Kinemage of the C-alpha trace (Angstrom):
@kinemage 1
@onewidth
@group {chain A} dominant
@subgroup {mainchain}
@vectorlist {calphas} color= white
{ca unk a 1} P 3.521 -1.622 -15.758
{ca unk a 2} L 3.266 -5.322 -15.005
{ca unk a 3} L 0.379 -6.993 -13.185
{ca unk a 4} L 2.335 -7.372 -9.934
{ca unk a 5} L 2.919 -3.612 -9.649
{ca unk a 6} L -0.731 -2.875 -10.452
{ca unk a 7} L -1.803 -5.363 -7.768
{ca unk a 8} L 0.512 -3.742 -5.202
{ca unk a 9} L -0.840 -0.278 -6.002
{ca unk a 10} L -4.426 -1.516 -5.813
{ca unk a 11} L -3.739 -3.185 -2.452
{ca unk a 12} L -2.250 0.062 -1.148
{ca unk a 13} L -5.217 2.152 -2.282
{ca unk a 14} L -7.626 -0.400 -0.810
{ca unk a 15} L -5.735 -0.336 2.508
{ca unk a 16} L -5.875 3.473 2.662
{ca unk a 17} L -9.611 3.527 1.926
{ca unk a 18} L -10.310 0.869 4.556
{ca unk a 19} L -8.211 2.800 7.077
{ca unk a 20} L -10.112 6.036 6.370
{ca unk a 21} L -13.506 4.359 6.793
{ca unk a 22} L -12.304 2.686 10.000
{ca unk a 23} L -11.020 6.030 11.338
{ca unk a 24} L -14.306 7.769 10.525
{ca unk a 25} L -16.299 5.113 12.372
{ca unk a 26} L -13.996 5.018 15.402
{ca unk a 27} L -13.699 8.811 15.596
{ca unk a 28} L -17.480 9.185 15.434
{ca unk a 29} L -17.877 6.630 18.216
{ca unk a 30} L -15.268 8.441 20.318
{ca unk a 31} L -17.021 11.781 19.730
{ca unk a 32} L -20.264 10.264 21.021
{ca unk a 33} L -18.471 8.877 24.067
{ca unk a 34} L -16.925 12.299 24.729
{ca unk a 35} L -20.354 13.935 24.671
{ca unk a 36} L -21.956 11.374 26.970
{ca unk a 37} L -19.162 11.134 29.531
{ca unk a 38} L -17.069 13.660 31.381
{ca unk a 39} L -13.811 12.518 29.806
{ca unk a 40} L -11.020 15.106 30.155
{ca unk a 41} L -9.802 16.903 27.027
{ca unk a 42} L -6.252 15.641 27.582
{ca unk a 43} L -7.479 12.201 26.497
{ca unk a 44} L -8.249 13.378 22.957
{ca unk a 45} L -4.702 13.245 21.539
{ca unk a 46} L -3.756 9.764 22.829
{ca unk a 47} L -7.098 8.295 21.777
{ca unk a 48} L -6.836 10.013 18.385
{ca unk a 49} L -3.377 8.549 17.777
{ca unk a 50} L -4.588 5.121 18.901
{ca unk a 51} L -7.530 5.335 16.497
{ca unk a 52} L -5.173 6.278 13.653
{ca unk a 53} L -2.761 3.436 14.424
{ca unk a 54} L -5.618 0.935 14.705
{ca unk a 55} L -7.111 2.162 11.423
{ca unk a 56} L -3.806 1.818 9.567
{ca unk a 57} L -3.355 -1.646 11.066
{ca unk a 58} L -6.842 -2.769 9.969
{ca unk a 59} L -6.306 -1.374 6.475
{ca unk a 60} L -2.948 -3.123 6.113
{ca unk a 61} L -4.130 -6.371 7.675
{ca unk a 62} L -7.116 -6.631 5.343
{ca unk a 63} L -5.324 -5.591 2.167
{ca unk a 64} L -1.565 -6.105 2.011
{ca unk a 65} L 0.028 -9.343 0.879
{ca unk a 66} L 3.331 -10.263 -0.650
{ca unk a 67} L 6.702 -8.661 -0.041
{ca unk a 68} L 8.102 -5.369 1.244
{ca unk a 69} L 5.378 -5.011 3.843
{ca unk a 70} L 7.260 -2.327 5.737
{ca unk a 71} L 7.604 -0.133 2.644
{ca unk a 72} L 4.055 -0.635 1.446
{ca unk a 73} L 2.810 -0.123 5.001
{ca unk a 74} L 4.724 3.160 5.191
{ca unk a 75} L 2.957 4.260 2.020
{ca unk a 76} L -0.396 3.353 3.556
{ca unk a 77} L 0.455 5.161 6.793
{ca unk a 78} L 1.652 8.289 4.986
{ca unk a 79} L -1.254 8.403 2.529
{ca unk a 80} L -3.758 7.742 5.316
{ca unk a 81} L -2.276 10.454 7.534
{ca unk a 82} L -2.336 13.026 4.751
{ca unk a 83} L -5.831 12.166 3.519
{ca unk a 84} L -7.361 11.831 6.974
{ca unk a 85} L -5.740 15.106 8.049
{ca unk a 86} L -7.319 16.859 5.081
{ca unk a 87} L -10.659 15.118 5.556
{ca unk a 88} L -10.957 15.783 9.285
{ca unk a 89} L -9.612 19.302 8.795
{ca unk a 90} L -12.300 20.023 6.218
{ca unk a 91} L -15.011 18.439 8.354
{ca unk a 92} L -13.905 20.323 11.452
{ca unk a 93} L -13.060 23.521 9.609
{ca unk a 94} L -9.755 23.947 11.423
{ca unk a 95} L -6.980 22.594 9.212
{ca unk a 96} L -3.661 24.195 10.113
{ca unk a 97} L -0.002 23.266 9.841
{ca unk a 98} L 1.618 22.733 13.228
{ca unk a 99} L 4.129 20.567 15.059
{ca unk a 100} L 1.291 18.105 15.681
{ca unk a 101} L 0.997 17.496 11.940
{ca unk a 102} L 4.675 16.509 11.794
{ca unk a 103} L 4.201 14.180 14.774
{ca unk a 104} L 1.154 12.594 13.139
{ca unk a 105} L 2.998 12.053 9.840
{ca unk a 106} L 5.926 10.371 11.625
{ca unk a 107} L 3.498 8.343 13.731
{ca unk a 108} L 1.642 7.294 10.561
{ca unk a 109} L 4.874 6.203 8.892
{ca unk a 110} L 5.907 4.111 11.902
{ca unk a 111} L 2.427 2.619 12.406
{ca unk a 112} L 2.252 1.830 8.691
{ca unk a 113} L 5.660 0.168 8.600
{ca unk a 114} L 4.875 -2.010 11.625
{ca unk a 115} L 1.401 -2.853 10.327
{ca unk a 116} L 2.743 -3.703 6.886
{ca unk a 117} L 5.430 -5.985 8.320
{ca unk a 118} L 2.838 -7.755 10.443
{ca unk a 119} L 0.386 -8.054 7.563
{ca unk a 120} L 2.710 -9.711 5.073
{ca unk a 121} L 4.441 -11.981 7.601
{ca unk a 122} L 1.498 -13.267 9.650
{ca unk a 123} L -1.163 -13.904 7.025
């Protein structure tokens, strides 16, 4: 494997790790806000998806450079969605396959592709 491929893989892994840390921080902050305020439960899904999209964007923006931003961003979005789903499922103790998982994976792919395109073109 040449150095360019190793750099691209390292950037992708770094982006996923940054996205996971960002999601943990933002989700913890949202959980505190939910406990303090009387926010309705129907707000959880849209805020959760927004947190995931923002986390993928931050990870891509801080890590990805070069070419094929959409493809590398899709990798970041997919890897982040899978890892964060497992992590939050283990932390919450309620990991289950459902239609929501499919929606989140597709959402992660789209958010990753858009974030990757932005990251490599506007740096």
